[in-house]
C-alpha positions as CSV (number, residue, x, y, z in Angstrom):
1,T,97.3,79.7,105.5
2,H,97.6,84.0,105.1
3,T,100.9,86.1,104.9
4,H,101.4,88.8,106.7
5,T,99.7,91.1,104.6
6,H,96.5,88.8,105.2
7,T,97.0,86.9,101.6
8,Y,95.9,83.3,101.7
9,T,99.1,81.5,100.3
10,S,100.7,78.8,99.6
11,R,103.6,78.9,102.3
12,A,107.7,77.4,102.0
13,L,108.7,75.0,104.9
14,S,112.0,74.4,103.4
15,L,114.8,75.6,101.5
16,V,117.3,73.6,100.8
17,V,121.4,75.0,99.3
18,S,123.6,73.2,97.4
19,E,126.8,73.5,96.5
20,E,126.5,72.2,92.7
21,P,126.5,74.5,90.0
22,V,123.2,74.7,88.0
23,W,124.0,76.8,84.4
24,R,121.1,78.6,83.7
25,D,119.1,80.6,81.3
26,P,117.5,83.7,83.1
27,F,116.3,85.9,80.6
28,Y,116.1,83.0,77.7
29,N,118.4,85.0,75.3
30,G,121.5,82.9,75.4
31,S,122.8,84.1,78.5
32,V,123.7,81.8,80.4
33,I,124.8,82.1,84.0
34,K,126.0,79.6,86.3
35,E,124.3,79.6,89.8
36,R,123.8,77.9,93.1
37,G,120.8,75.0,92.7
38,A,118.4,74.6,95.5
39,V,115.4,73.4,95.9
40,V,112.6,75.4,98.0
41,L,109.6,73.0,99.5
42,R,106.2,74.5,99.2
43,L,102.8,73.8,101.4
44,A,99.2,74.2,100.7
45,K,95.7,72.5,102.0
46,S,95.4,71.0,98.1
47,W,97.2,71.6,95.1
48,F,94.3,71.0,92.7
49,R,94.0,73.4,90.4
50,I,91.1,74.5,87.6
51,G,93.3,73.3,85.0
52,S,92.9,69.9,87.2
53,L,89.6,70.0,86.1
54,E,90.0,71.2,82.7
55,I,92.1,67.7,81.7
56,L,89.8,65.6,82.5
57,T,87.2,66.8,81.0
58,R,88.6,67.5,77.8
59,T,90.0,64.3,77.4
60,G,86.5,62.7,77.9
61,E,87.0,60.8,81.3
62,L,84.0,62.1,83.6
63,D,83.6,59.5,85.6
64,V,87.4,60.0,87.2
65,L,85.8,64.1,87.2
66,R,83.4,62.9,88.8
67,T,85.6,61.6,91.2
68,L,87.8,64.2,91.7
69,L,85.4,66.5,92.1
70,D,83.6,64.8,95.3
71,F,86.9,64.1,97.0
72,V,87.6,67.9,96.7
73,I,84.2,68.7,97.8
74,K,84.0,66.5,101.0
75,E,87.9,67.4,102.3
76,H,87.8,71.3,101.8
77,F,84.3,72.6,100.9
78,K,83.0,71.1,104.1
79,S,79.4,72.7,104.3
80,I,78.2,71.5,100.8
81,A,76.6,68.8,101.6
82,T,78.0,66.0,99.2
83,N,74.0,64.2,98.7
84,D,73.1,67.6,97.6
85,P,71.9,67.5,93.4
86,D,72.9,70.9,93.4
87,K,76.7,70.5,95.1
88,Y,78.5,71.1,91.7
89,V,76.5,74.7,91.2
90,V,76.5,75.1,94.4
91,F,80.8,74.5,94.4
92,F,80.8,77.3,91.4
93,S,79.3,79.7,93.2
94,R,81.5,79.3,96.4
95,V,85.0,78.9,93.5
96,L,83.5,81.6,92.0
97,N,83.0,84.4,95.3
98,E,86.3,83.4,96.8
99,T,88.6,83.7,93.0
100,A,86.9,87.8,92.9
101,H,87.7,88.9,96.5
102,L,91.4,86.8,96.5
103,I,92.2,89.4,92.9
104,A,90.3,92.1,94.8
105,H,92.9,91.4,97.9
106,W,95.9,91.1,95.3
107,M,94.8,94.4,94.1
108,S,95.0,96.2,97.5
109,V,98.2,95.3,98.0
110,G,99.4,96.4,94.8
111,F,100.2,92.1,94.3
112,A,100.9,90.6,90.5
113,H,100.9,87.3,90.0
114,G,102.3,87.1,87.0
115,V,101.7,83.6,85.7
116,C,97.9,83.7,85.9
117,N,96.4,80.6,83.2
118,T,94.4,78.0,84.8
119,D,96.9,76.0,85.8
120,N,98.2,78.2,88.4
121,F,94.7,79.1,89.9
122,S,93.4,77.4,93.1
123,L,90.7,75.7,93.7
124,L,90.6,76.8,96.7
125,S,91.4,80.0,96.0
126,I,95.0,80.1,97.6
127,T,97.7,82.3,95.8
128,F,100.4,79.4,94.0
129,H,102.8,78.7,91.3
130,Y,103.4,83.0,91.8
131,G,106.8,82.1,90.0
132,P,107.8,86.0,87.8
133,F,105.6,87.7,90.5
134,G,106.1,91.5,92.1
135,F,104.9,93.9,94.0
136,M,103.8,96.9,91.7
137,E,106.0,100.3,93.1
138,S,104.9,103.2,91.1
139,Y,101.5,102.9,90.6
140,D,100.5,101.3,86.8
141,P,97.5,99.4,85.8
142,N,100.0,98.4,83.0
143,F,102.6,96.8,85.4
144,V,104.1,93.3,84.1
145,P,106.0,91.8,86.4
146,N,107.0,89.0,84.4
147,T,109.5,89.9,81.4
148,S,108.5,86.7,79.4
149,D,104.8,87.8,78.9
150,D,106.0,90.6,75.5
151,E,101.6,91.3,75.4
152,G,101.4,91.7,78.9
153,R,98.2,89.6,79.0
154,Y,98.7,89.1,83.2
155,S,99.7,92.5,84.3
156,I,98.1,93.7,87.3
157,G,95.0,96.0,85.6
158,A,94.0,92.6,83.4
159,Q,94.0,89.7,86.2
160,A,90.5,90.6,87.4
161,N,89.3,89.4,83.6
162,V,92.0,86.7,83.8
163,G,90.1,85.3,86.9
164,L,86.7,86.1,84.6
165,F,88.2,83.6,82.0
166,N,89.6,81.4,84.4
167,L,85.9,80.7,86.0
168,Q,84.6,80.6,82.3
169,K,86.9,77.1,81.8
170,L,86.3,75.8,84.9
171,L,82.3,76.4,84.2
172,E,83.0,74.3,80.7
173,A,85.2,71.7,82.4
174,L,81.5,71.1,84.8
175,K,79.0,71.2,82.0
176,P,79.2,67.8,81.1
177,L,78.0,67.1,85.0
178,L,75.8,69.9,84.9
179,T,72.0,69.5,84.4
180,S,70.4,72.0,81.6
181,D,68.7,73.9,84.1
182,Q,71.9,73.5,86.6
183,L,74.0,75.3,83.9
184,S,71.7,77.9,83.1
185,Q,72.4,78.3,87.2
186,S,75.5,78.3,87.1
187,Q,75.9,81.0,83.8
188,Q,73.8,82.9,86.0
189,I,76.2,83.0,88.9
190,L,79.1,83.5,86.1
191,R,77.6,86.9,84.8
192,E,77.8,88.0,88.7
193,Y,81.6,87.8,89.2
194,P,82.1,91.4,87.9
195,Q,79.6,92.8,90.8
196,I,80.9,90.7,93.3
197,Y,85.0,91.4,92.0
198,H,84.3,95.7,92.0
199,Q,81.8,95.3,95.7
200,R,84.8,93.4,97.1
201,F,87.3,95.9,95.6
202,H,85.9,99.3,96.8
203,E,85.6,97.5,100.4
204,L,89.1,96.9,100.5
205,F,90.3,100.2,99.8
206,K,87.2,102.2,101.6
207,A,89.2,100.4,104.8
208,K,92.7,101.5,103.0
209,L,91.1,105.0,102.8
210,G,89.9,104.6,106.4
211,F,86.0,105.1,104.9
212,L,83.7,104.1,107.1
213,G,79.9,102.8,105.9
214,N,79.3,103.4,102.6
215,E,78.3,106.7,100.1
216,E,77.6,107.4,97.3
217,K,80.5,108.9,96.0
218,D,83.4,106.3,97.6
219,S,83.9,104.8,94.0
220,Y,84.5,108.3,92.4
221,V,87.4,109.2,94.9
222,I,89.6,106.1,95.2
223,A,89.3,106.1,91.2
224,F,90.4,109.8,91.1
225,L,93.1,109.4,93.9
226,L,94.1,105.9,91.0
227,K,94.1,108.6,88.5
228,L,96.5,110.8,90.5
229,M,98.6,108.0,91.1
230,E,99.0,106.5,87.9
231,D,99.6,110.2,86.1
232,T,102.5,110.8,88.7
233,G,103.9,107.9,89.1
234,A,103.1,107.5,92.8
235,D,104.3,104.3,95.0
236,F,101.7,102.3,95.1
237,T,102.5,101.5,98.9
238,M,103.9,104.5,100.3
239,T,101.4,106.9,98.9
240,F,98.5,104.4,100.9
241,R,100.8,104.5,103.7
242,Q,101.7,107.8,104.3
243,L,98.0,108.7,103.9
244,S,97.8,106.8,107.5
245,E,100.7,108.5,108.8
246,V,100.1,112.5,107.5
247,T,98.2,114.1,109.7
248,L,94.9,115.6,108.1
249,S,96.3,119.2,108.5
250,R,99.5,118.7,106.6
251,L,97.7,116.7,103.9
252,Q,95.4,120.3,103.4
253,K,98.5,122.0,103.4
254,G,99.9,119.8,100.9
255,S,103.6,120.4,101.8
256,F,105.4,117.6,103.3
257,A,109.2,116.8,104.7
258,P,111.4,114.4,102.8
259,S,110.0,111.4,104.9
260,L,106.9,111.6,103.4
261,W,108.0,111.1,99.6
262,A,105.3,109.2,98.1
263,L,103.1,112.4,98.8
264,S,104.7,114.4,97.5
265,D,105.7,113.1,94.3
266,L,101.7,112.3,94.4
267,S,100.9,116.3,95.3
268,S,102.9,116.9,92.0
269,H,99.5,116.4,90.4
270,K,97.8,119.4,89.2
271,H,94.1,118.5,91.2
272,F,95.5,117.0,93.8
273,R,94.4,119.8,96.2
274,D,90.6,118.5,94.3
275,W,91.2,115.5,95.6
276,V,92.7,115.9,99.0
277,Q,89.4,118.3,99.4
278,L,87.1,115.4,98.4
279,Y,88.6,113.1,100.6
280,L,89.0,115.6,103.9
281,Q,85.2,116.1,103.5
282,R,83.9,112.8,103.3
283,L,86.3,112.1,106.6
284,S,84.9,114.6,108.4
285,R,81.5,113.2,107.9
286,I,82.5,110.4,109.9
287,M,85.5,111.5,112.6
288,S,84.1,111.1,115.8
289,D,87.8,109.5,116.2
290,S,90.8,112.2,116.9
291,D,93.1,112.1,114.3
292,E,95.4,109.6,115.8
293,E,92.6,106.5,115.8
294,R,92.3,107.3,112.1
295,Q,95.6,106.8,111.5
296,H,96.9,103.6,114.1
297,I,93.4,102.5,112.4
298,M,94.5,103.5,108.4
299,Q,98.1,101.7,109.1
300,G,96.1,98.3,110.2
301,V,95.7,98.1,106.3
302,N,98.1,99.8,104.6
303,P,101.7,98.2,104.8
304,R,105.0,100.2,105.5
305,Y,106.9,97.1,103.9
306,M,106.5,95.4,101.1
307,L,109.0,92.6,99.2
308,R,110.1,95.0,96.4
309,N,112.7,93.4,93.6
310,W,115.6,95.5,95.3
311,M,115.0,94.4,98.9
312,A,115.2,90.7,97.0
313,E,118.3,91.2,94.5
314,S,120.4,92.7,97.2
315,A,119.1,90.0,99.7
316,I,120.8,87.2,96.5
317,R,124.0,89.2,95.7
318,K,124.6,88.8,100.1
319,A,123.4,84.9,99.7
320,E,125.5,83.9,97.2
321,K,128.3,84.7,99.2
322,N,127.2,83.4,101.9
323,D,125.8,86.1,103.9
324,F,122.4,85.7,104.9
325,S,122.0,88.2,107.0
326,E,120.1,90.2,105.1
327,V,117.5,87.3,104.0
328,T,117.4,87.2,107.7
329,L,116.1,90.8,108.1
330,L,113.9,90.4,105.1
331,Q,112.1,87.6,106.9
332,K,111.8,89.1,110.2
333,T,110.8,92.8,108.3
334,L,108.1,90.7,106.4
335,M,106.6,89.3,109.5
336,E,105.2,92.3,110.5
337,P,104.9,95.2,107.4
338,F,102.7,97.0,109.2
339,M,104.8,98.2,111.9
340,E,107.8,100.8,111.7
341,Q,111.0,98.7,112.1
342,E,114.5,101.0,112.7
343,E,116.9,98.2,110.9
344,A,114.1,98.2,108.5
345,E,114.4,102.0,108.3
346,R,117.8,101.8,107.5
347,A,118.1,99.2,105.5
348,G,115.5,102.0,103.8
349,Y,112.5,99.6,103.2
350,A,110.9,102.8,103.2
351,S,112.8,104.9,101.5
352,K,112.9,106.1,97.6
353,P,113.7,102.8,95.6
354,P,117.3,103.2,94.6
355,S,118.1,104.0,90.6
356,W,119.2,100.9,89.6
357,A,115.9,99.5,91.2
358,Q,114.2,99.8,87.8
359,Q,116.8,97.8,85.8
360,L,115.4,94.4,87.6
361,R,114.2,92.0,85.3
362,V,112.6,88.3,86.8
363,S,111.3,85.8,84.7
364,C,110.3,82.6,85.2
365,S,113.7,81.4,85.5
366,S,114.8,83.9,87.3
């Protein structure tokens, strides 16, 4: 199933909270704290992951590997004929394409999974096992949501390459079941991953900017904007959302009301006006509709609300005192993240994050 930001993910069925205390060391630094125990039950179409196949190949259990693969293909890849001699090659191609598309979608909403090892990568390209995840606030390709990831192996900007690494491991797991010709085919499919990923990435970001069709300089316009955002630390979610809300005449003038705080941050860059001119020229070649129509379309792909760490922390602090009002508000807000909501606005969910939010850290034990 999909989240309300259209990301394919496992879902939470229930959350059971206990009065039983649990002692935990959330940051592995010896600072043990007492928290309420809880169990969350999650659902997904399948929990098989790349690691499920890897371990069977490593232990030489090839009969079990074949049985598991055949089961996964029969149950979840019904368009692949079970008697197709190349079914494992087709399966690999499908997993590769869907993995590339999933990671591109993560990038389009600023989502950092946190722990992208092969045991956390679904064969069905479902987002799961994201413990210390985070939605990037200030745009930073080196954003790491997981405090435990000291080397930044799973930074948001590394996710596409980590996806490629995991697919290489998947191919290694499949290798004993492939003929030499099938292995060569699969290796060629693997080499196509960067192109598949970048194509989907650009499709998604063109939609975020309201572009229709393809133009040669589209990739440059996207990269230029992301560079401005990186240099100024502009908020990822709200920069795109406010581009969806601002009129083009106001954008051209370059002076923004306090409510357009992310664009105001972005406009401090010395090359902001250069980018705006490129952007307006690109839009002028496709805009047969009104400014309002453009805004409506762009607001349908650029959420106004994301689950920021400070929002979750605020809800957690209240919930620890048996006040679940903000948990309820968050759930209601995030069910309609593209729609402006009065209660969410009052709670500051679309405002500049509070200064204390910068001190928040999460880990696998948060």
